[in-house]
VEXLOKOL-135698 format. One record per residue (C-alpha): z, x, y negated; residue number from 0. Coordinates in pm, 1 decimal, padded with zeros to 6 digits, m for minus. Layout:
BEGIN
<atom Z="Z" X="X" Y="Y" n="NUM"/>
...
// end
This chain:
BEGIN
<atom Z="13684.2" X="03689.1" Y="m08048.7" n="0"/>
<atom Z="13659.7" X="03917.5" Y="m07737.0" n="1"/>
<atom Z="13248.3" X="03827.6" Y="m07755.6" n="2"/>
<atom Z="13253.9" X="03933.8" Y="m08100.2" n="3"/>
<atom Z="13459.8" X="04244.9" Y="m08044.7" n="4"/>
<atom Z="13223.8" X="04354.7" Y="m07742.2" n="5"/>
<atom Z="12920.2" X="04305.2" Y="m07961.0" n="6"/>
<atom Z="13105.2" X="04529.1" Y="m08239.5" n="7"/>
<atom Z="13157.2" X="04825.9" Y="m07997.2" n="8"/>
<atom Z="12795.2" X="04776.9" Y="m07886.0" n="9"/>
<atom Z="12671.0" X="04836.4" Y="m08243.0" n="10"/>
<atom Z="12921.1" X="05103.6" Y="m08341.3" n="11"/>
<atom Z="12796.7" X="05318.2" Y="m08034.9" n="12"/>
<atom Z="12432.0" X="05240.2" Y="m08095.3" n="13"/>
<atom Z="12481.0" X="05325.3" Y="m08474.0" n="14"/>
<atom Z="12654.2" X="05669.5" Y="m08342.0" n="15"/>
<atom Z="12364.3" X="05733.3" Y="m08139.0" n="16"/>
<atom Z="12110.6" X="05682.7" Y="m08427.6" n="17"/>
<atom Z="12301.6" X="05892.2" Y="m08664.4" n="18"/>
<atom Z="12301.9" X="06205.1" Y="m08411.2" n="19"/>
<atom Z="12677.1" X="06178.9" Y="m08365.2" n="20"/>
<atom Z="12581.9" X="06189.0" Y="m07955.6" n="21"/>
<atom Z="12262.9" X="06437.8" Y="m07902.3" n="22"/>
<atom Z="12001.9" X="06351.1" Y="m07646.0" n="23"/>
<atom Z="12120.1" X="06391.2" Y="m07285.2" n="24"/>
<atom Z="12469.5" X="06431.6" Y="m07422.5" n="25"/>
<atom Z="12718.8" X="06294.8" Y="m07211.7" n="26"/>
<atom Z="12927.3" X="05989.8" Y="m07383.0" n="27"/>
<atom Z="13320.9" X="05971.0" Y="m07370.7" n="28"/>
<atom Z="13462.9" X="05853.2" Y="m07045.7" n="29"/>
<atom Z="13508.2" X="05481.4" Y="m06976.9" n="30"/>
<atom Z="13860.0" X="05537.1" Y="m06996.1" n="31"/>
<atom Z="13844.7" X="05725.3" Y="m07331.7" n="32"/>
<atom Z="13614.0" X="05482.9" Y="m07465.5" n="33"/>
<atom Z="13884.2" X="05188.9" Y="m07376.0" n="34"/>
<atom Z="14144.8" X="05388.0" Y="m07536.7" n="35"/>
<atom Z="13935.7" X="05452.6" Y="m07857.9" n="36"/>
<atom Z="13835.3" X="05065.2" Y="m07888.8" n="37"/>
<atom Z="14184.4" X="04920.9" Y="m07777.7" n="38"/>
<atom Z="13980.1" X="04738.8" Y="m07488.3" n="39"/>
<atom Z="13995.6" X="04660.4" Y="m07125.3" n="40"/>
<atom Z="13810.0" X="04908.1" Y="m06891.5" n="41"/>
<atom Z="13603.5" X="04563.1" Y="m06764.3" n="42"/>
<atom Z="13496.4" X="04542.9" Y="m07152.1" n="43"/>
<atom Z="13378.0" X="04883.1" Y="m07187.8" n="44"/>
<atom Z="13185.2" X="04861.8" Y="m06835.1" n="45"/>
<atom Z="13011.5" X="04564.3" Y="m06981.6" n="46"/>
<atom Z="12935.8" X="04744.9" Y="m07303.2" n="47"/>
<atom Z="12794.1" X="05063.7" Y="m07113.9" n="48"/>
<atom Z="12592.2" X="04799.0" Y="m06898.9" n="49"/>
<atom Z="12419.1" X="04656.4" Y="m07196.2" n="50"/>
<atom Z="12331.6" X="04990.4" Y="m07341.8" n="51"/>
<atom Z="12159.6" X="05086.1" Y="m07056.6" n="52"/>
<atom Z="11982.0" X="04797.7" Y="m07026.8" n="53"/>
<atom Z="11863.4" X="04852.1" Y="m07385.7" n="54"/>
<atom Z="11744.3" X="05218.5" Y="m07243.8" n="55"/>
<atom Z="11999.2" X="05387.0" Y="m07521.1" n="56"/>
<atom Z="12197.7" X="05575.5" Y="m07245.9" n="57"/>
<atom Z="12160.7" X="05620.8" Y="m06868.0" n="58"/>
<atom Z="12440.7" X="05659.8" Y="m06602.8" n="59"/>
<atom Z="12436.7" X="05930.3" Y="m06315.1" n="60"/>
<atom Z="12631.5" X="05872.0" Y="m06063.6" n="61"/>
<atom Z="12974.4" X="06086.2" Y="m06045.2" n="62"/>
<atom Z="12877.2" X="06243.1" Y="m06372.4" n="63"/>
<atom Z="12904.7" X="05951.6" Y="m06640.6" n="64"/>
<atom Z="12684.1" X="05799.2" Y="m06900.0" n="65"/>
<atom Z="12453.1" X="06009.7" Y="m07113.9" n="66"/>
<atom Z="12216.9" X="05957.2" Y="m07422.9" n="67"/>
<atom Z="11862.5" X="05888.0" Y="m07353.2" n="68"/>
<atom Z="11608.9" X="06122.2" Y="m07479.0" n="69"/>
<atom Z="11374.0" X="05782.0" Y="m07579.5" n="70"/>
<atom Z="11626.2" X="05700.9" Y="m07856.2" n="71"/>
<atom Z="11469.5" X="05913.6" Y="m08096.6" n="72"/>
<atom Z="11148.8" X="05749.0" Y="m08083.4" n="73"/>
<atom Z="11252.0" X="05380.3" Y="m08014.3" n="74"/>
<atom Z="10893.4" X="05245.3" Y="m08087.2" n="75"/>
<atom Z="10701.7" X="05455.9" Y="m07856.2" n="76"/>
<atom Z="10590.3" X="05296.2" Y="m07542.8" n="77"/>
<atom Z="10848.2" X="05353.4" Y="m07239.0" n="78"/>
<atom Z="10552.9" X="05384.8" Y="m06997.4" n="79"/>
<atom Z="10433.7" X="05705.4" Y="m06855.5" n="80"/>
<atom Z="10127.9" X="05746.9" Y="m06648.5" n="81"/>
<atom Z="10143.4" X="06043.9" Y="m06347.2" n="82"/>
<atom Z="09791.2" X="06126.5" Y="m06282.0" n="83"/>
<atom Z="09768.4" X="06288.3" Y="m05927.6" n="84"/>
<atom Z="09495.5" X="06386.2" Y="m05702.2" n="85"/>
<atom Z="09637.7" X="06223.6" Y="m05401.3" n="86"/>
<atom Z="09928.4" X="05957.2" Y="m05299.8" n="87"/>
<atom Z="09957.6" X="06138.8" Y="m04957.2" n="88"/>
<atom Z="10116.0" X="06401.5" Y="m04807.0" n="89"/>
<atom Z="10490.8" X="06548.1" Y="m04848.3" n="90"/>
<atom Z="10408.6" X="06749.0" Y="m05167.4" n="91"/>
<atom Z="10280.6" X="06441.7" Y="m05351.6" n="92"/>
<atom Z="10593.4" X="06211.9" Y="m05217.8" n="93"/>
<atom Z="10837.3" X="06481.4" Y="m05345.3" n="94"/>
<atom Z="10678.5" X="06518.4" Y="m05679.9" n="95"/>
<atom Z="10623.5" X="06145.5" Y="m05737.2" n="96"/>
<atom Z="11002.8" X="06075.6" Y="m05624.0" n="97"/>
<atom Z="11154.3" X="06344.0" Y="m05855.0" n="98"/>
<atom Z="10939.8" X="06228.1" Y="m06157.2" n="99"/>
<atom Z="11027.8" X="05857.6" Y="m06097.4" n="100"/>
<atom Z="11371.2" X="05972.9" Y="m06102.8" n="101"/>
<atom Z="11392.1" X="06160.4" Y="m06415.6" n="102"/>
<atom Z="11212.5" X="05893.3" Y="m06585.9" n="103"/>
<atom Z="11405.4" X="05583.1" Y="m06484.8" n="104"/>
<atom Z="11729.6" X="05786.4" Y="m06573.9" n="105"/>
<atom Z="11572.8" X="05801.6" Y="m06937.0" n="106"/>
<atom Z="11488.6" X="05433.0" Y="m06943.1" n="107"/>
<atom Z="11082.7" X="05501.6" Y="m06880.3" n="108"/>
<atom Z="10890.1" X="05321.2" Y="m06637.3" n="109"/>
<atom Z="10590.0" X="05493.6" Y="m06413.2" n="110"/>
<atom Z="10222.7" X="05411.6" Y="m06374.1" n="111"/>
<atom Z="10062.1" X="05616.2" Y="m06087.7" n="112"/>
<atom Z="09698.6" X="05680.5" Y="m06077.1" n="113"/>
<atom Z="09532.4" X="05836.6" Y="m05800.0" n="114"/>
<atom Z="09227.6" X="06050.9" Y="m05884.8" n="115"/>
<atom Z="09120.6" X="06107.9" Y="m05502.8" n="116"/>
<atom Z="08983.3" X="06460.7" Y="m05599.1" n="117"/>
<atom Z="08711.7" X="06273.3" Y="m05767.7" n="118"/>
<atom Z="08597.5" X="06441.1" Y="m06123.1" n="119"/>
<atom Z="08460.5" X="06069.7" Y="m06245.4" n="120"/>
<atom Z="08761.3" X="05876.4" Y="m06164.3" n="121"/>
<atom Z="08987.8" X="06130.1" Y="m06321.8" n="122"/>
<atom Z="08752.4" X="06150.6" Y="m06645.4" n="123"/>
<atom Z="08767.4" X="05759.9" Y="m06627.9" n="124"/>
<atom Z="09125.0" X="05750.8" Y="m06595.9" n="125"/>
<atom Z="09178.5" X="05989.4" Y="m06912.7" n="126"/>
<atom Z="08913.5" X="05775.9" Y="m07140.7" n="127"/>
<atom Z="09080.8" X="05411.8" Y="m07026.5" n="128"/>
<atom Z="09438.2" X="05529.2" Y="m07180.8" n="129"/>
<atom Z="09569.3" X="05312.8" Y="m07457.6" n="130"/>
<atom Z="09818.0" X="05493.3" Y="m07660.9" n="131"/>
<atom Z="09949.4" X="05132.7" Y="m07752.6" n="132"/>
<atom Z="10044.8" X="05117.8" Y="m07370.9" n="133"/>
<atom Z="10155.5" X="05455.5" Y="m07276.9" n="134"/>
<atom Z="10395.3" X="05700.2" Y="m07407.0" n="135"/>
<atom Z="10265.0" X="05997.1" Y="m07235.2" n="136"/>
<atom Z="10079.3" X="06146.9" Y="m06935.9" n="137"/>
<atom Z="10197.3" X="06369.7" Y="m06664.2" n="138"/>
<atom Z="09864.6" X="06520.8" Y="m06494.6" n="139"/>
<atom Z="09874.9" X="06740.4" Y="m06148.8" n="140"/>
<atom Z="09499.2" X="06790.9" Y="m06038.2" n="141"/>
<atom Z="09276.4" X="07016.8" Y="m05947.9" n="142"/>
<atom Z="09040.7" X="06892.9" Y="m06210.0" n="143"/>
<atom Z="09013.0" X="07141.0" Y="m06526.6" n="144"/>
<atom Z="09279.6" X="07068.1" Y="m06777.1" n="145"/>
<atom Z="09103.7" X="07190.5" Y="m07078.5" n="146"/>
<atom Z="08865.5" X="06891.9" Y="m07116.7" n="147"/>
<atom Z="09138.0" X="06637.3" Y="m07033.9" n="148"/>
<atom Z="09382.0" X="06808.8" Y="m07292.1" n="149"/>
<atom Z="09107.3" X="06764.7" Y="m07551.5" n="150"/>
<atom Z="09054.4" X="06427.4" Y="m07460.9" n="151"/>
<atom Z="09457.3" X="06343.7" Y="m07473.1" n="152"/>
<atom Z="09494.5" X="06533.8" Y="m07825.4" n="153"/>
<atom Z="09208.5" X="06295.9" Y="m07984.2" n="154"/>
<atom Z="09393.6" X="05997.1" Y="m07849.3" n="155"/>
<atom Z="09725.0" X="06122.5" Y="m07957.9" n="156"/>
<atom Z="09886.5" X="06084.0" Y="m07625.3" n="157"/>
<atom Z="10143.5" X="06348.4" Y="m07546.1" n="158"/>
<atom Z="10068.5" X="06535.3" Y="m07215.5" n="159"/>
<atom Z="10236.0" X="06782.9" Y="m06964.5" n="160"/>
<atom Z="09988.6" X="06942.7" Y="m06708.2" n="161"/>
<atom Z="10178.2" X="07050.5" Y="m06370.3" n="162"/>
<atom Z="09949.3" X="07328.9" Y="m06257.6" n="163"/>
<atom Z="09830.8" X="07368.0" Y="m05893.3" n="164"/>
<atom Z="09848.2" X="07741.2" Y="m05711.3" n="165"/>
<atom Z="09522.6" X="07894.6" Y="m05657.6" n="166"/>
<atom Z="09434.4" X="07857.1" Y="m05260.7" n="167"/>
<atom Z="09257.8" X="08217.4" Y="m05175.3" n="168"/>
<atom Z="09076.8" X="08263.1" Y="m04888.9" n="169"/>
<atom Z="09268.8" X="08334.9" Y="m04589.6" n="170"/>
<atom Z="09241.2" X="08662.3" Y="m04390.6" n="171"/>
<atom Z="08883.5" X="08696.0" Y="m04406.5" n="172"/>
<atom Z="08877.3" X="08875.6" Y="m04741.7" n="173"/>
<atom Z="09097.3" X="09128.9" Y="m04633.3" n="174"/>
<atom Z="08998.4" X="09156.3" Y="m04252.1" n="175"/>
<atom Z="08638.6" X="09037.5" Y="m04204.3" n="176"/>
<atom Z="08529.0" X="09398.7" Y="m04108.4" n="177"/>
<atom Z="08808.4" X="09506.7" Y="m03902.0" n="178"/>
<atom Z="08794.1" X="09348.8" Y="m03565.7" n="179"/>
<atom Z="09116.6" X="09583.2" Y="m03485.3" n="180"/>
<atom Z="09323.3" X="09469.0" Y="m03785.1" n="181"/>
<atom Z="09569.0" X="09246.8" Y="m03592.3" n="182"/>
<atom Z="09630.5" X="09471.9" Y="m03309.9" n="183"/>
<atom Z="09900.4" X="09696.7" Y="m03430.7" n="184"/>
<atom Z="10080.0" X="09398.1" Y="m03545.1" n="185"/>
<atom Z="10105.8" X="09188.3" Y="m03237.6" n="186"/>
<atom Z="10147.7" X="09472.3" Y="m03009.7" n="187"/>
<atom Z="10475.1" X="09574.4" Y="m03250.6" n="188"/>
<atom Z="10593.9" X="09179.5" Y="m03191.6" n="189"/>
<atom Z="10582.0" X="09258.6" Y="m02810.1" n="190"/>
<atom Z="10736.3" X="09569.4" Y="m02856.8" n="191"/>
<atom Z="11034.5" X="09381.7" Y="m03041.5" n="192"/>
<atom Z="11094.1" X="09222.7" Y="m02675.1" n="193"/>
<atom Z="10946.2" X="08890.8" Y="m02764.5" n="194"/>
<atom Z="10755.9" X="08816.8" Y="m02417.2" n="195"/>
<atom Z="10729.5" X="08429.0" Y="m02492.8" n="196"/>
<atom Z="10524.9" X="08346.4" Y="m02802.6" n="197"/>
<atom Z="10287.2" X="08126.2" Y="m02932.1" n="198"/>
<atom Z="10022.0" X="08183.9" Y="m03203.6" n="199"/>
<atom Z="09916.6" X="07917.6" Y="m03411.4" n="200"/>
<atom Z="09593.1" X="07953.8" Y="m03589.4" n="201"/>
<atom Z="09459.1" X="07758.8" Y="m03888.0" n="202"/>
<atom Z="09298.9" X="07787.7" Y="m04210.3" n="203"/>
<atom Z="08978.3" X="07976.5" Y="m04196.4" n="204"/>
<atom Z="08684.6" X="07900.7" Y="m03965.4" n="205"/>
<atom Z="08787.7" X="07993.6" Y="m03616.2" n="206"/>
<atom Z="08467.6" X="08164.4" Y="m03549.0" n="207"/>
<atom Z="08553.6" X="08364.4" Y="m03857.4" n="208"/>
<atom Z="08895.9" X="08495.3" Y="m03762.4" n="209"/>
<atom Z="08987.1" X="08350.0" Y="m03447.1" n="210"/>
<atom Z="08842.3" X="08563.2" Y="m03221.4" n="211"/>
<atom Z="08985.5" X="08866.7" Y="m03377.9" n="212"/>
<atom Z="09323.7" X="08717.8" Y="m03368.9" n="213"/>
<atom Z="09258.2" X="08601.9" Y="m02991.3" n="214"/>
<atom Z="09134.9" X="08975.9" Y="m02879.3" n="215"/>
<atom Z="09428.4" X="09128.2" Y="m03057.4" n="216"/>
<atom Z="09702.8" X="08882.1" Y="m02911.9" n="217"/>
<atom Z="09556.7" X="08948.2" Y="m02545.6" n="218"/>
<atom Z="09552.6" X="09319.2" Y="m02584.2" n="219"/>
<atom Z="09945.1" X="09303.4" Y="m02675.8" n="220"/>
<atom Z="09961.6" X="09152.5" Y="m02327.0" n="221"/>
<atom Z="10010.8" X="08775.1" Y="m02435.0" n="222"/>
<atom Z="09848.3" X="08486.5" Y="m02237.7" n="223"/>
<atom Z="09561.7" X="08328.3" Y="m02371.5" n="224"/>
<atom Z="09753.9" X="07986.9" Y="m02308.7" n="225"/>
<atom Z="09987.1" X="08116.0" Y="m02603.3" n="226"/>
<atom Z="09708.3" X="08068.9" Y="m02825.9" n="227"/>
<atom Z="09705.3" X="07723.8" Y="m03015.5" n="228"/>
<atom Z="09377.8" X="07712.7" Y="m03225.7" n="229"/>
<atom Z="09314.0" X="07445.4" Y="m03489.8" n="230"/>
<atom Z="09018.5" X="07374.6" Y="m03693.7" n="231"/>
<atom Z="09002.5" X="07391.7" Y="m04075.1" n="232"/>
<atom Z="08827.2" X="07556.0" Y="m04376.0" n="233"/>
<atom Z="08926.3" X="07705.1" Y="m04668.4" n="234"/>
<atom Z="08954.6" X="07533.9" Y="m05020.1" n="235"/>
<atom Z="08664.5" X="07695.7" Y="m05145.4" n="236"/>
<atom Z="08396.6" X="07601.0" Y="m04878.1" n="237"/>
<atom Z="08477.6" X="07260.9" Y="m04889.0" n="238"/>
<atom Z="08238.6" X="07006.6" Y="m05076.3" n="239"/>
<atom Z="08420.1" X="06748.3" Y="m05302.0" n="240"/>
<atom Z="08421.9" X="06501.7" Y="m05023.6" n="241"/>
<atom Z="08536.3" X="06704.5" Y="m04736.5" n="242"/>
<atom Z="08831.5" X="06831.1" Y="m04978.4" n="243"/>
<atom Z="08928.9" X="06452.9" Y="m05042.2" n="244"/>
<atom Z="08922.9" X="06367.7" Y="m04677.1" n="245"/>
<atom Z="09134.2" X="06713.4" Y="m04571.3" n="246"/>
<atom Z="09395.7" X="06617.0" Y="m04789.9" n="247"/>
<atom Z="09442.4" X="06281.0" Y="m04668.4" n="248"/>
<atom Z="09772.4" X="06286.3" Y="m04495.6" n="249"/>
<atom Z="09604.0" X="06232.9" Y="m04126.8" n="250"/>
<atom Z="09367.0" X="06505.1" Y="m04190.8" n="251"/>
<atom Z="09568.5" X="06728.4" Y="m04372.8" n="252"/>
<atom Z="09573.6" X="07109.8" Y="m04270.5" n="253"/>
<atom Z="09916.3" X="07093.1" Y="m04162.3" n="254"/>
<atom Z="09880.5" X="06767.2" Y="m03991.2" n="255"/>
<atom Z="09614.0" X="06917.4" Y="m03768.0" n="256"/>
<atom Z="09833.5" X="07212.7" Y="m03673.2" n="257"/>
<atom Z="10109.2" X="06934.0" Y="m03620.4" n="258"/>
<atom Z="09893.2" X="06769.6" Y="m03370.2" n="259"/>
<atom Z="09790.6" X="07068.2" Y="m03168.9" n="260"/>
<atom Z="10162.8" X="07199.2" Y="m03145.2" n="261"/>
<atom Z="10271.0" X="06891.5" Y="m03008.7" n="262"/>
<atom Z="09988.3" X="06886.8" Y="m02746.5" n="263"/>
<atom Z="10095.8" X="07266.8" Y="m02668.6" n="264"/>
<atom Z="10453.9" X="07155.5" Y="m02626.3" n="265"/>
<atom Z="10381.1" X="06863.7" Y="m02386.2" n="266"/>
<atom Z="10187.7" X="07136.3" Y="m02166.0" n="267"/>
<atom Z="10410.2" X="07454.8" Y="m02198.4" n="268"/>
<atom Z="10798.7" X="07524.2" Y="m02191.5" n="269"/>
<atom Z="10924.1" X="07622.3" Y="m02544.2" n="270"/>
<atom Z="10844.8" X="07981.0" Y="m02597.1" n="271"/>
<atom Z="11098.8" X="08226.0" Y="m02825.8" n="272"/>
<atom Z="10874.2" X="08229.6" Y="m03098.9" n="273"/>
<atom Z="10613.7" X="08075.4" Y="m03290.5" n="274"/>
<atom Z="10382.4" X="08285.3" Y="m03491.6" n="275"/>
<atom Z="10210.2" X="08074.1" Y="m03760.7" n="276"/>
<atom Z="09868.9" X="08240.2" Y="m03921.8" n="277"/>
<atom Z="09929.8" X="08101.5" Y="m04262.7" n="278"/>
<atom Z="10119.7" X="07846.6" Y="m04461.4" n="279"/>
<atom Z="09957.0" X="07500.0" Y="m04320.5" n="280"/>
<atom Z="10023.5" X="07641.6" Y="m03982.7" n="281"/>
<atom Z="10388.3" X="07704.0" Y="m04044.4" n="282"/>
<atom Z="10437.3" X="07365.7" Y="m04215.4" n="283"/>
<atom Z="10264.8" X="07173.8" Y="m03912.0" n="284"/>
<atom Z="10478.7" X="07380.0" Y="m03643.2" n="285"/>
<atom Z="10805.2" X="07323.5" Y="m03835.1" n="286"/>
<atom Z="10708.7" X="06948.7" Y="m03845.3" n="287"/>
<atom Z="10636.4" X="06946.0" Y="m03508.6" n="288"/>
<atom Z="10973.6" X="07110.8" Y="m03381.4" n="289"/>
<atom Z="11231.5" X="06911.9" Y="m03570.3" n="290"/>
<atom Z="11058.0" X="06604.1" Y="m03474.0" n="291"/>
<atom Z="11133.7" X="06669.8" Y="m03125.8" n="292"/>
<atom Z="11510.5" X="06783.1" Y="m03253.5" n="293"/>
<atom Z="11449.8" X="07171.5" Y="m03171.2" n="294"/>
<atom Z="11692.4" X="07337.0" Y="m03371.3" n="295"/>
<atom Z="11515.1" X="07663.4" Y="m03603.2" n="296"/>
<atom Z="11605.9" X="07917.2" Y="m03593.4" n="297"/>
<atom Z="11880.8" X="07859.2" Y="m03330.7" n="298"/>
<atom Z="11654.0" X="07732.3" Y="m03024.7" n="299"/>
<atom Z="11310.5" X="07879.5" Y="m03168.3" n="300"/>
<atom Z="11215.2" X="08087.0" Y="m03438.0" n="301"/>
<atom Z="10905.3" X="08040.7" Y="m03691.7" n="302"/>
<atom Z="10755.3" X="08337.5" Y="m03843.4" n="303"/>
<atom Z="10473.7" X="08278.2" Y="m04111.6" n="304"/>
<atom Z="10226.2" X="08553.6" Y="m04129.4" n="305"/>
<atom Z="10117.0" X="08620.2" Y="m04484.5" n="306"/>
<atom Z="09746.6" X="08577.6" Y="m04590.6" n="307"/>
<atom Z="09718.9" X="08982.5" Y="m04591.2" n="308"/>
<atom Z="09889.3" X="09025.7" Y="m04264.5" n="309"/>
<atom Z="10100.2" X="09268.3" Y="m04419.7" n="310"/>
<atom Z="10430.4" X="09103.6" Y="m04392.9" n="311"/>
<atom Z="10619.5" X="08872.9" Y="m04183.6" n="312"/>
<atom Z="10863.1" X="08620.2" Y="m04320.5" n="313"/>
<atom Z="11122.2" X="08447.2" Y="m04121.6" n="314"/>
<atom Z="11160.6" X="08078.1" Y="m04217.4" n="315"/>
<atom Z="11485.4" X="07937.6" Y="m04205.7" n="316"/>
<atom Z="11639.6" X="07582.3" Y="m04297.6" n="317"/>
<atom Z="11811.4" X="07733.9" Y="m04587.5" n="318"/>
<atom Z="11484.8" X="07880.5" Y="m04726.0" n="319"/>
<atom Z="11309.2" X="07551.2" Y="m04659.7" n="320"/>
<atom Z="11572.9" X="07326.8" Y="m04817.8" n="321"/>
<atom Z="11565.6" X="07604.7" Y="m05121.8" n="322"/>
<atom Z="11166.1" X="07547.2" Y="m05153.4" n="323"/>
<atom Z="11205.8" X="07170.5" Y="m05155.2" n="324"/>
<atom Z="11505.3" X="07146.9" Y="m05433.0" n="325"/>
<atom Z="11249.7" X="07398.4" Y="m05615.9" n="326"/>
<atom Z="10991.7" X="07107.9" Y="m05634.8" n="327"/>
<atom Z="11234.9" X="06861.4" Y="m05711.7" n="328"/>
<atom Z="11328.9" X="07085.0" Y="m06035.7" n="329"/>
<atom Z="10977.8" X="07143.5" Y="m06124.6" n="330"/>
<atom Z="10875.3" X="06796.1" Y="m06125.3" n="331"/>
<atom Z="11167.0" X="06673.2" Y="m06312.3" n="332"/>
<atom Z="11137.5" X="06958.8" Y="m06572.3" n="333"/>
<atom Z="10771.5" X="06817.6" Y="m06630.7" n="334"/>
<atom Z="10900.7" X="06441.6" Y="m06685.2" n="335"/>
<atom Z="11191.7" X="06569.3" Y="m06906.3" n="336"/>
<atom Z="10928.0" X="06797.4" Y="m07106.4" n="337"/>
<atom Z="10689.9" X="06511.3" Y="m07162.8" n="338"/>
<atom Z="10968.5" X="06295.5" Y="m07292.1" n="339"/>
<atom Z="11064.1" X="06580.7" Y="m07529.1" n="340"/>
<atom Z="10703.6" X="06579.3" Y="m07648.1" n="341"/>
<atom Z="10686.1" X="06209.4" Y="m07667.3" n="342"/>
<atom Z="10988.0" X="06203.4" Y="m07902.0" n="343"/>
<atom Z="10851.5" X="06483.1" Y="m08127.0" n="344"/>
<atom Z="11051.2" X="06769.2" Y="m08008.5" n="345"/>
<atom Z="10943.0" X="07125.3" Y="m08077.1" n="346"/>
<atom Z="10789.6" X="07221.4" Y="m07732.5" n="347"/>
<atom Z="10645.5" X="07563.2" Y="m07631.4" n="348"/>
<atom Z="10353.3" X="07532.4" Y="m07413.0" n="349"/>
<atom Z="10224.0" X="07213.8" Y="m07192.4" n="350"/>
<atom Z="10162.2" X="07372.3" Y="m06876.9" n="351"/>
<atom Z="10423.4" X="07388.5" Y="m06590.2" n="352"/>
<atom Z="10299.3" X="07633.4" Y="m06275.2" n="353"/>
<atom Z="10407.3" X="07500.0" Y="m05954.8" n="354"/>
<atom Z="10423.1" X="07765.5" Y="m05665.3" n="355"/>
<atom Z="10261.1" X="07668.5" Y="m05362.3" n="356"/>
<atom Z="10522.8" X="07484.1" Y="m05168.4" n="357"/>
<atom Z="10440.7" X="07397.6" Y="m04800.0" n="358"/>
<atom Z="10798.5" X="07384.3" Y="m04646.6" n="359"/>
<atom Z="10821.1" X="06978.1" Y="m04672.2" n="360"/>
<atom Z="11002.4" X="06874.6" Y="m04380.2" n="361"/>
<atom Z="10995.6" X="06547.4" Y="m04159.4" n="362"/>
<atom Z="11301.0" X="06401.8" Y="m04315.1" n="363"/>
<atom Z="11163.5" X="06385.6" Y="m04666.0" n="364"/>
<atom Z="10851.8" X="06191.3" Y="m04549.9" n="365"/>
<atom Z="11059.6" X="05938.3" Y="m04376.2" n="366"/>
<atom Z="11295.3" X="05930.6" Y="m04692.2" n="367"/>
<atom Z="10997.8" X="05855.2" Y="m04926.6" n="368"/>
<atom Z="10715.7" X="05641.6" Y="m04728.5" n="369"/>
<atom Z="10882.0" X="05309.5" Y="m04786.2" n="370"/>
<atom Z="10830.5" X="05416.4" Y="m05175.7" n="371"/>
<atom Z="10480.2" X="05524.8" Y="m05101.5" n="372"/>
<atom Z="10394.9" X="05222.5" Y="m04949.4" n="373"/>
<atom Z="10457.3" X="05037.4" Y="m05290.3" n="374"/>
<atom Z="10288.2" X="05293.7" Y="m05475.6" n="375"/>
<atom Z="09965.4" X="05197.0" Y="m05295.6" n="376"/>
<atom Z="09729.7" X="04901.3" Y="m05380.2" n="377"/>
<atom Z="09398.6" X="04803.3" Y="m05270.9" n="378"/>
<atom Z="09276.0" X="04937.8" Y="m05625.0" n="379"/>
<atom Z="09394.4" X="05169.4" Y="m05843.6" n="380"/>
<atom Z="09726.3" X="05234.0" Y="m05707.4" n="381"/>
<atom Z="09912.7" X="05124.1" Y="m05981.6" n="382"/>
<atom Z="10293.9" X="04994.1" Y="m05997.8" n="383"/>
// end
């Protein structure tokens, strides 16, 4: 008798969802309320909700309750999503993958990862190999042209959402390449604020292109040559495809080069009052090196990121870094939810989500997700 009642409740709630009584992403009544409605115990209702979750009709959010899955609008569509991404390495990629996986799993979808490795041929091959019968949709985060991919996906009838990368312009040299004295005023004004013990982290454009200007200005301001931390790097535009791929591998990524150089500086010198970082990659590597050592920002030392144009300075705090990480989560989750809406035939305005340049990805984040990353990485196509 109890078994029949249990199945009856499952069928009733399933029918209510199918009929639209409970809308997609709408919260169901609490377990206590459902127990009262159907005049059964909480244990029975918990078994019912577990079965509904297992079938993919609902999903649970800890501390908030159970919600109707978006996928219920199209039960016949494959519940597998492909995420095509240029690289599986680096903090930003790990953050995006984790946010997408969380958003999909909550709605009963599984994830297959494909790594293009900044290779246009591999990117095209993955698109061509997609099987509409096996994949419900695809998320793409890649430097490759989205127009060609979108056309191919439309022909296949596979819903897609593109997460756009920011455009990385050249750093400084397009503004200051003909002005050797451009940085004098900036660093003299820094010195005049009373900051006598500072470090200057130079990363990005070729050191020969820009580093000599910065070094000269730092020395003119009265700082020691030992306060200049130079790291070799190049702009995105100047890289060949292979150089770009290698640069974005975790150990060779620009922020990790800065991280290593700052660590060497800290090993040989006492802690300065402030680090002035020439571009965002330098700031990211500096932040990582300091926080790994337990140095509190900005209590013990400040990090100031100098903008591409050099026309303003921004004090970076834990709060601003945390806010940018939350924005990464939000955008990746938004992309996943938008794709599921498209799979289920919802009207969607646009198919592209622009992601702002986010570099403030701290060490805690990497430690949190590096184990998850290990299971994404196989010897072949990095599938799960």
